[in-house]
C-alpha positions as a Python dict, from the first residue, in 0.01 Angstrom:
ca = {
    (1, 'M'): (0, 0, 0),
    (2, 'A'): (-10, -274, -258),
    (3, 'R'): (359, -511, -219),
    (4, 'A'): (587, -442, -503),
    (5, 'D'): (997, -452, -451),
    (6, 'E'): (1141, -118, -482),
    (7, 'P'): (1248, 10, -770),
    (8, 'S'): (1469, 197, -856),
    (9, 'K'): (1366, 604, -943),
    (10, 'A'): (1487, 541, -1275),
    (11, 'S'): (1300, 268, -1349),
    (12, 'L'): (1028, 372, -1254),
    (13, 'A'): (996, 675, -1383),
    (14, 'D'): (1048, 484, -1776),
    (15, 'R'): (749, 210, -1682),
    (16, 'Y'): (561, 530, -1589),
    (17, 'R'): (630, 696, -1955),
    (18, 'R'): (583, 411, -2144),
    (19, 'T'): (303, 364, -1947),
    (20, 'R'): (125, 707, -1981),
    (21, 'R'): (261, 689, -2371),
    (22, 'L'): (76, 369, -2442),
    (23, 'T'): (-252, 472, -2334),
    (24, 'C'): (-238, 816, -2588),
    (25, 'D'): (-105, 565, -2816),
    (26, 'L'): (-431, 362, -2759),
    (27, 'L'): (-627, 702, -2833),
    (28, 'A'): (-457, 799, -3149),
    (29, 'P'): (-766, 631, -3371),
    (30, 'L'): (-1002, 836, -3210),
    (31, 'S'): (-1213, 1167, -3283),
    (32, 'D'): (-1299, 1337, -3021),
    (33, 'A'): (-1668, 1157, -3081),
    (34, 'D'): (-1564, 832, -3087),
    (35, 'A'): (-1357, 891, -2750),
    (36, 'T'): (-1695, 1061, -2583),
    (37, 'L'): (-1947, 789, -2655),
    (38, 'Q'): (-2024, 501, -2433),
    (39, 'P'): (-2283, 273, -2504),
    (40, 'H'): (-2324, 118, -2156),
    (41, 'P'): (-2317, 120, -1844),
    (42, 'D'): (-2063, -157, -1795),
    (43, 'A'): (-1822, 48, -2014),
    (44, 'S'): (-1658, 392, -2022),
    (45, 'P'): (-1595, 667, -2307),
    (46, 'S'): (-1228, 678, -2371),
    (47, 'K'): (-1181, 1019, -2302),
    (48, 'W'): (-1308, 907, -1990),
    (49, 'H'): (-1020, 646, -1920),
    (50, 'A'): (-806, 831, -1960),
    (51, 'A'): (-895, 1135, -1706),
    (52, 'H'): (-956, 862, -1433),
    (53, 'T'): (-613, 718, -1437),
    (54, 'T'): (-457, 1091, -1475),
    (55, 'W'): (-693, 1136, -1170),
    (56, 'F'): (-589, 860, -968),
    (57, 'F'): (-249, 1020, -1044),
    (58, 'E'): (-286, 1346, -950),
    (59, 'T'): (-528, 1299, -589),
    (60, 'F'): (-376, 996, -452),
    (61, 'I'): (15, 1122, -537),
    (62, 'L'): (41, 1510, -629),
    (63, 'R'): (-206, 1656, -389),
    (64, 'D'): (-169, 1413, -115),
    (65, 'H'): (251, 1377, -169),
    (66, 'V'): (327, 1718, -265),
    (67, 'H'): (401, 2008, -129),
    (68, 'G'): (245, 2326, -289),
    (69, 'Y'): (60, 2107, -588),
    (70, 'A'): (-238, 2314, -693),
    (71, 'L'): (-553, 2102, -872),
    (72, 'F'): (-583, 2086, -1296),
    (73, 'D'): (-881, 2186, -1272),
    (74, 'E'): (-1164, 2195, -941),
    (75, 'E'): (-1439, 2049, -1144),
    (76, 'Y'): (-1232, 1703, -1287),
    (77, 'P'): (-1225, 1503, -907),
    (78, 'F'): (-1593, 1508, -913),
    (79, 'L'): (-1591, 1363, -1320),
    (80, 'F'): (-1359, 1157, -1310),
    (81, 'N'): (-1358, 929, -955),
    (82, 'S'): (-1467, 622, -1005),
    (83, 'Y'): (-1623, 452, -723),
    (84, 'Y'): (-1372, 631, -442),
    (85, 'E'): (-1670, 676, -154),
    (86, 'G'): (-1340, 850, 50),
    (87, 'E'): (-1285, 1101, -244),
    (88, 'G'): (-1664, 1267, -182),
    (89, 'E'): (-1928, 1287, -448),
    (90, 'R'): (-1855, 1187, -826),
    (91, 'H'): (-2025, 1166, -1180),
    (92, 'A'): (-2327, 901, -1245),
    (93, 'R'): (-2095, 625, -1388),
    (94, 'P'): (-2461, 578, -1622),
    (95, 'N'): (-2395, 956, -1777),
    (96, 'R'): (-2052, 928, -1797),
    (97, 'G'): (-2101, 910, -2219),
    (98, 'L'): (-2331, 1260, -2146),
    (99, 'V'): (-1996, 1437, -2041),
    (100, 'S'): (-1888, 1587, -2403),
    (101, 'R'): (-1671, 1864, -2224),
    (102, 'P'): (-1438, 1903, -2149),
    (103, 'H'): (-1256, 1798, -2533),
    (104, 'L'): (-1019, 1530, -2594),
    (105, 'D'): (-783, 1792, -2639),
    (106, 'D'): (-822, 1920, -2209),
    (107, 'I'): (-781, 1545, -2139),
    (108, 'L'): (-471, 1519, -2266),
    (109, 'A'): (-351, 1814, -2197),
    (110, 'Y'): (-468, 1760, -1821),
    (111, 'R'): (-254, 1382, -1885),
    (112, 'A'): (41, 1636, -1992),
    (113, 'A'): (-30, 1886, -1682),
    (114, 'V'): (45, 1618, -1453),
    (115, 'D'): (324, 1377, -1584),
    (116, 'D'): (579, 1664, -1555),
    (117, 'A'): (456, 1724, -1202),
    (118, 'L'): (433, 1401, -1107),
    (119, 'L'): (801, 1344, -1284),
    (120, 'S'): (933, 1683, -1125),
    (121, 'A'): (855, 1579, -824),
    (122, 'L'): (954, 1163, -805),
    (123, 'P'): (1354, 1182, -718),
    (124, 'D'): (1200, 1358, -420),
    (125, 'L'): (933, 1071, -314),
    (126, 'S'): (993, 839, -14),
    (127, 'P'): (964, 526, -145),
    (128, 'K'): (597, 460, 21),
    (129, 'V'): (456, 750, -193),
    (130, 'R'): (706, 572, -482),
    (131, 'A'): (462, 235, -408),
    (132, 'F'): (148, 447, -486),
    (133, 'V'): (301, 568, -819),
    (134, 'E'): (342, 184, -875),
    (135, 'L'): (-13, 68, -834),
    (136, 'G'): (-144, 410, -1010),
    (137, 'I'): (81, 193, -1331),
    (138, 'Q'): (-94, -162, -1222),
    (139, 'H'): (-418, 45, -1218),
    (140, 'E'): (-345, 211, -1521),
    (141, 'Q'): (-279, -143, -1722),
    (142, 'Q'): (-626, -248, -1659),
    (143, 'H'): (-810, 52, -1773),
    (144, 'Q'): (-576, 31, -2168),
    (145, 'E'): (-754, -322, -2129),
    (146, 'L'): (-1103, -165, -1994),
    (147, 'F'): (-1041, 83, -2268),
    (148, 'L'): (-977, -147, -2513),
    (149, 'T'): (-1327, -376, -2481),
    (150, 'D'): (-1494, -56, -2436),
    (151, 'I'): (-1386, 97, -2752),
    (152, 'L'): (-1499, -290, -2930),
    (153, 'W'): (-1857, -247, -2773),
    (154, 'T'): (-1936, 118, -2858),
    (155, 'L'): (-1854, 133, -3219),
    (156, 'S'): (-1977, -274, -3259),
    (157, 'E'): (-2301, -6, -3174),
    (158, 'N'): (-2183, 143, -3506),
    (159, 'P'): (-2433, -37, -3815),
    (160, 'L'): (-2115, 41, -4069),
    (161, 'L'): (-1922, -178, -3798),
    (162, 'P'): (-1616, 54, -3842),
    (163, 'A'): (-1255, -85, -3767),
    (164, 'Y'): (-1045, 52, -3511),
    (165, 'T'): (-752, -87, -3643),
    (166, 'E'): (-553, -340, -3897),
    (167, 'G'): (-577, -714, -3824),
    (168, 'P'): (-397, -962, -3895),
    (169, 'P'): (-438, -1202, -4180),
    (170, 'Q'): (-750, -1457, -4148),
    (171, 'V'): (-674, -1786, -3956),
    (172, 'T'): (-849, -2034, -4133),
    (173, 'D'): (-623, -2371, -3997),
    (174, 'A'): (-833, -2555, -3808),
    (175, 'A'): (-678, -2628, -3403),
    (176, 'P'): (-480, -2876, -3301),
    (177, 'D'): (-624, -3168, -3139),
    (178, 'M'): (-756, -3066, -2772),
    (179, 'R'): (-490, -3293, -2491),
    (180, 'W'): (-511, -3314, -2190),
    (181, 'H'): (-227, -3242, -1902),
    (182, 'R'): (-233, -3478, -1520),
    (183, 'H'): (-173, -3293, -1257),
    (184, 'D'): (-149, -3518, -929),
    (185, 'G'): (-336, -3220, -682),
    (186, 'G'): (-243, -3226, -298),
    (187, 'E'): (-144, -3008, -95),
    (188, 'V'): (-31, -2648, -306),
    (189, 'E'): (-39, -2312, -211),
    (190, 'I'): (-195, -2043, -380),
    (191, 'G'): (-220, -1639, -439),
    (192, 'H'): (84, -1378, -395),
    (193, 'A'): (447, -1527, -140),
    (194, 'G'): (586, -1133, -134),
    (195, 'D'): (788, -1111, -406),
    (196, 'G'): (725, -785, -682),
    (197, 'F'): (399, -588, -723),
    (198, 'S'): (73, -728, -612),
    (199, 'F'): (-308, -634, -507),
    (200, 'D'): (-404, -667, -232),
    (201, 'C'): (-688, -983, -346),
    (202, 'E'): (-404, -1151, -405),
    (203, 'R'): (-274, -1166, -30),
    (204, 'P'): (-187, -1376, 178),
    (205, 'R'): (5, -1669, 66),
    (206, 'H'): (-215, -2001, 205),
    (207, 'R'): (-223, -2410, 118),
    (208, 'A'): (-530, -2537, -62),
    (209, 'L'): (-606, -2862, -119),
    (210, 'L'): (-688, -3003, -434),
    (211, 'A'): (-776, -3393, -586),
    (212, 'P'): (-629, -3550, -899),
    (213, 'Y'): (-706, -3285, -1226),
    (214, 'Q'): (-652, -3257, -1577),
    (215, 'L'): (-663, -2940, -1732),
    (216, 'A'): (-691, -2903, -2141),
    (217, 'D'): (-390, -2833, -2329),
    (218, 'R'): (-535, -2557, -2500),
    (219, 'L'): (-852, -2289, -2549),
    (220, 'I'): (-1183, -2417, -2692),
    (221, 'T'): (-1146, -2290, -3081),
    (222, 'Q'): (-1460, -2064, -3216),
    (223, 'A'): (-1482, -2427, -3423),
    (224, 'E'): (-1554, -2606, -3141),
    (225, 'W'): (-1845, -2269, -3018),
    (226, 'A'): (-2006, -2392, -3353),
    (227, 'E'): (-2064, -2730, -3235),
    (228, 'F'): (-2190, -2691, -2908),
    (229, 'M'): (-2501, -2399, -3129),
    (230, 'I'): (-2515, -2650, -3353),
    (231, 'D'): (-2648, -2883, -3064),
    (232, 'G'): (-2903, -2720, -2923),
    (233, 'G'): (-2668, -2516, -2663),
    (234, 'Y'): (-2847, -2231, -2645),
    (235, 'S'): (-3183, -2388, -2652),
    (236, 'T'): (-3098, -2684, -2377),
    (237, 'P'): (-3220, -2580, -2066),
    (238, 'S'): (-3032, -2888, -1897),
    (239, 'L'): (-2692, -2760, -1977),
    (240, 'W'): (-2784, -2399, -1761),
    (241, 'L'): (-2741, -2315, -1407),
    (242, 'S'): (-3126, -2159, -1314),
    (243, 'D'): (-2975, -1777, -1319),
    (244, 'G'): (-2787, -1898, -1633),
    (245, 'W'): (-3135, -1949, -1817),
    (246, 'A'): (-3311, -1696, -1707),
    (247, 'W'): (-3039, -1475, -1854),
    (248, 'V'): (-3053, -1670, -2149),
    (249, 'K'): (-3429, -1639, -2229),
    (250, 'E'): (-3441, -1308, -2049),
    (251, 'N'): (-3214, -1175, -2341),
    (252, 'G'): (-3300, -1360, -2623),
    (253, 'I'): (-2888, -1481, -2653),
    (254, 'E'): (-2808, -1702, -2894),
    (255, 'A'): (-2417, -1666, -2945),
    (256, 'P'): (-2109, -1518, -2799),
    (257, 'R'): (-2143, -1112, -2764),
    (258, 'Y'): (-2063, -992, -3095),
    (259, 'W'): (-2167, -1303, -3261),
    (260, 'R'): (-2385, -1177, -3587),
    (261, 'R'): (-2590, -1409, -3877),
    (262, 'S'): (-2565, -1234, -4200),
    (263, 'D'): (-2867, -1275, -4440),
    (264, 'D'): (-2675, -1607, -4596),
    (265, 'G'): (-2708, -1789, -4266),
    (266, 'E'): (-2309, -1734, -4230),
    (267, 'W'): (-2172, -1673, -3889),
    (268, 'T'): (-1934, -1370, -3845),
    (269, 'R'): (-1754, -1218, -3578),
    (270, 'F'): (-1698, -811, -3454),
    (271, 'T'): (-1366, -680, -3359),
    (272, 'L'): (-1117, -451, -3353),
    (273, 'A'): (-1061, -468, -3673),
    (274, 'G'): (-1398, -449, -3787),
    (275, 'E'): (-1632, -745, -3886),
    (276, 'R'): (-1501, -1047, -4007),
    (277, 'P'): (-1581, -1438, -4064),
    (278, 'L'): (-1494, -1704, -3817),
    (279, 'E'): (-1194, -1842, -3754),
    (280, 'P'): (-1239, -2257, -3648),
    (281, 'G'): (-897, -2197, -3500),
    (282, 'R'): (-912, -1877, -3285),
    (283, 'P'): (-1008, -1928, -2991),
    (284, 'V'): (-1337, -1833, -2889),
    (285, 'T'): (-1402, -1537, -2691),
    (286, 'H'): (-1618, -1203, -2562),
    (287, 'L'): (-1820, -1526, -2359),
    (288, 'S'): (-2032, -1484, -1972),
    (289, 'Y'): (-1950, -1742, -1669),
    (290, 'F'): (-2255, -1858, -1823),
    (291, 'E'): (-2207, -1973, -2108),
    (292, 'A'): (-1796, -2092, -2037),
    (293, 'D'): (-1999, -2347, -1697),
    (294, 'A'): (-2286, -2478, -1994),
    (295, 'F'): (-2021, -2578, -2220),
    (296, 'A'): (-1835, -2709, -2034),
    (297, 'R'): (-2121, -2929, -1850),
    (298, 'W'): (-2170, -3046, -2267),
    (299, 'A'): (-1857, -3123, -2313),
    (300, 'D'): (-1844, -3364, -2038),
    (301, 'A'): (-1631, -3159, -1865),
    (302, 'R'): (-1581, -2923, -1673),
    (303, 'L'): (-1479, -2523, -1525),
    (304, 'P'): (-1114, -2512, -1321),
    (305, 'T'): (-1078, -2361, -999),
    (306, 'E'): (-912, -2074, -940),
    (307, 'A'): (-662, -2291, -757),
    (308, 'E'): (-596, -2602, -1005),
    (309, 'W'): (-501, -2319, -1262),
    (310, 'E'): (-257, -2108, -1009),
    (311, 'A'): (-111, -2449, -869),
    (312, 'A'): (-83, -2567, -1286),
    (313, 'Y'): (74, -2273, -1418),
    (314, 'A'): (250, -2111, -1160),
    (315, 'D'): (632, -2201, -1345),
    (316, 'R'): (524, -2087, -1635),
    (317, 'D'): (634, -1771, -1785),
    (318, 'P'): (340, -1481, -1718),
    (319, 'S'): (526, -1257, -1993),
    (320, 'R'): (458, -1523, -2296),
    (321, 'G'): (209, -1561, -2473),
    (322, 'N'): (-11, -1289, -2721),
    (323, 'Q'): (-30, -1019, -2486),
    (324, 'L'): (-73, -640, -2573),
    (325, 'D'): (260, -533, -2631),
    (326, 'E'): (141, -132, -2884),
    (327, 'A'): (-120, 20, -2979),
    (328, 'G'): (-267, -160, -3292),
    (329, 'A'): (-412, -518, -3362),
    (330, 'V'): (-576, -714, -3101),
    (331, 'M'): (-700, -1046, -3175),
    (332, 'P'): (-683, -1374, -3036),
    (333, 'H'): (-472, -1616, -3198),
    (334, 'G'): (-431, -1924, -3054),
    (335, 'D'): (-83, -2035, -2854),
    (336, 'D'): (22, -2214, -2659),
    (337, 'S'): (40, -2030, -2362),
    (338, 'P'): (-188, -1993, -2071),
    (339, 'Y'): (-142, -1620, -2025),
    (340, 'G'): (-309, -1496, -2343),
    (341, 'D'): (-490, -1443, -2618),
    (342, 'C'): (-832, -1428, -2377),
    (343, 'W'): (-882, -1477, -1995),
    (344, 'Q'): (-1021, -1799, -1832),
    (345, 'W'): (-1337, -1818, -1636),
    (346, 'T'): (-1270, -2054, -1268),
    (347, 'Q'): (-1578, -2161, -1099),
    (348, 'S'): (-1406, -1985, -781),
    (349, 'A'): (-1613, -1735, -638),
    (350, 'Y'): (-1456, -1382, -592),
    (351, 'L'): (-1405, -1397, -199),
    (352, 'P'): (-1104, -1329, 32),
    (353, 'Y'): (-873, -1520, 138),
    (354, 'P'): (-837, -1659, 481),
    (355, 'G'): (-619, -1355, 622),
    (356, 'F'): (-694, -1110, 346),
    (357, 'E'): (-680, -701, 507),
    (358, 'P'): (-720, -463, 264),
    (359, 'E'): (-469, -197, 189),
    (360, 'A'): (-536, 136, 409),
    (361, 'G'): (-742, 375, 365),
    (362, 'T'): (-929, 469, 10),
    (363, 'V'): (-719, 290, -182),
    (364, 'G'): (-888, -20, 48),
    (365, 'E'): (-1137, 66, -187),
    (366, 'Y'): (-999, -96, -477),
    (367, 'N'): (-1071, -510, -488),
    (368, 'G'): (-1174, -622, -139),
    (369, 'K'): (-1610, -387, -188),
    (370, 'F'): (-1672, -600, -496),
    (371, 'M'): (-1573, -946, -324),
    (372, 'C'): (-1983, -1038, -371),
    (373, 'G'): (-2115, -1223, -668),
    (374, 'Q'): (-1874, -1267, -906),
    (375, 'F'): (-1616, -1512, -1053),
    (376, 'V'): (-1259, -1494, -1096),
    (377, 'L'): (-1039, -1538, -1425),
    (378, 'K'): (-647, -1669, -1406),
    (379, 'G'): (-416, -1614, -1695),
    (380, 'A'): (-437, -1267, -1958),
    (381, 'S'): (-576, -1153, -2258),
    (382, 'C'): (-443, -1014, -2624),
    (383, 'A'): (-548, -682, -2482),
    (384, 'T'): (-386, -743, -2131),
    (385, 'P'): (-79, -469, -2133),
    (386, 'R'): (296, -731, -2102),
    (387, 'G'): (401, -789, -1776),
    (388, 'H'): (104, -697, -1532),
    (389, 'S'): (-48, -1042, -1480),
    (390, 'R'): (99, -1349, -1332),
    (391, 'A'): (-23, -1644, -1195),
    (392, 'T'): (-170, -1516, -866),
    (393, 'Y'): (-361, -1284, -1062),
    (394, 'R'): (-764, -1269, -951),
    (395, 'N'): (-905, -1070, -1267),
    (396, 'F'): (-1268, -1094, -1156),
    (397, 'F'): (-1651, -1036, -1303),
    (398, 'Y'): (-2024, -1083, -1290),
    (399, 'P'): (-2179, -1394, -1460),
    (400, 'Q'): (-2366, -1280, -1730),
    (401, 'Q'): (-2041, -1012, -1804),
    (402, 'R'): (-1931, -1131, -2174),
    (403, 'W'): (-1787, -729, -2353),
    (404, 'Q'): (-1392, -828, -2187),
    (405, 'F'): (-1199, -1067, -2343),
    (406, 'T'): (-1299, -1383, -2170),
    (407, 'G'): (-1260, -1804, -2252),
    (408, 'V'): (-1237, -2161, -2185),
    (409, 'R'): (-1026, -2330, -2063),
    (410, 'L'): (-1216, -2706, -1965),
    (411, 'A'): (-1103, -2917, -1660),
    (412, 'R'): (-1196, -3301, -1549),
    (413, 'N'): (-1097, -3530, -1227),
    (414, 'A'): (-819, -3792, -1248),
}
């Protein structure tokens, strides 16, 4: 089981209620049609996220540990299991958007029924099972971020470019000049030490040896990315990894995801607040690993390793920064916290730490089986629920994926 300090039953119940309420708040602006669409196999329909997170609580807590509990609907496990082979057959992921029924109202009724049952059972659950509740809360927080990035993709496919919500006022100021902070390196410890919640992939804590290095004090901005484009960044093969260049050519990539060239030749970008002009000082987001790596090479720098990033920011408060507090405007601001605005690509492959052991049972499928061909991202984003991330957190995606709030913090050798 993912490790966590033993929470009081009352505090766990309160966190459960808050997390579940936030998902419903995120759903509120959507119609059933909005919540049914799946624009791409990497994304999922909004109501699938709402149902899958509920299935998680129903399956791993109510079904397995509450005597006499009856499933809300016998068909739902097939529809709303994601990738847990131990839970049997499931509906194919690429076809989730073809499931128009159950209706969104039915999913909300499912959520309410599971909430009532779990909160009623919570006082009598053992510490071990309450740890499963904590895992379910963390799991739902991950899906809240996915919910926002997936609905962004969904709405971006609509020629009317509708907004999900209102956004903050436009900012035209440039970012301050980039500064470099030196770190001496040496022998450091990374990974989770056992205090508070962690996923199994963050463990065990272990030593790493770092050469002296420097990290930029802020993220790369939209203005800086525009300079890269003007200088031929997407048409210069020497800047790109071989697989990255093949990806650029095969897909006709010429700008970050959601950037669009208007009829007058100006670039705009699509956001959860609809189409907006570029804002020079705001961080650039929705970048693939390939793009991040190419930009770093163009800038005579490189991407940090995950050990460098973690060692540099282990003493920074992960609850600070531009993160998700409530349903509403979700957009990078450009603040000075490493935890917020967008996840930051590292050059580190997502691989097991020395001595890694996946959790026992079906929940052991949560992380370990994905340790192949992906790269680690650190920090948090404007769509990450506040309090979810930490220095040891290991987000991970394939190098071509860029529908998440992903960006760039540069590193270089000291």
